[in-house]
C-alpha positions, 0 to 999 in steps of 0.5 A: 536519900532519906533515912527511911529510904536507906533503911528500905534499901538495906533491908532489901539487901539483907533479905536478898542475902538471906534468900540467896545464901544457899546458892551464893558463891560467897564464902559463909564468912563473907556473907555473915560479915556483910549481914552483920555490917547491914544489921549494924547500920540498920540499928544506927539508922533506926535510932536516927529515924526514931530521933527524927520522928521525935523531932529533936536532936541536940535541942534543934529540930532535925528536919529544920536543920536538914531543910536549912542545909538544903536551902542555904548550904550551911550548917545552922550552927555556923550562923547562930554561933556567937561572934568571935571575941576581939583580941585583948587590947584592940580598940572597938569603936562604940556607936552612940 
């Protein structure tokens, strides 16, 4: 599910809760709590959506990162991470 789809889904749920609140059998506190949870998640999702639209997250294009993960099933950071440093005193064969 994309960020935009999740935003739409939560917005619909929140609207539904507002519409049916008077007829709801839920206690007011439960309703208010759920609306607050949805609002918090929506704020986070909108922040993520803005970063997606800008196209940058930590210096890497978020869309490229997601595409890479879909195609290869890996995090790009696993591939571009530097090689591990050899243990001290271990002989390294040099190729000329």
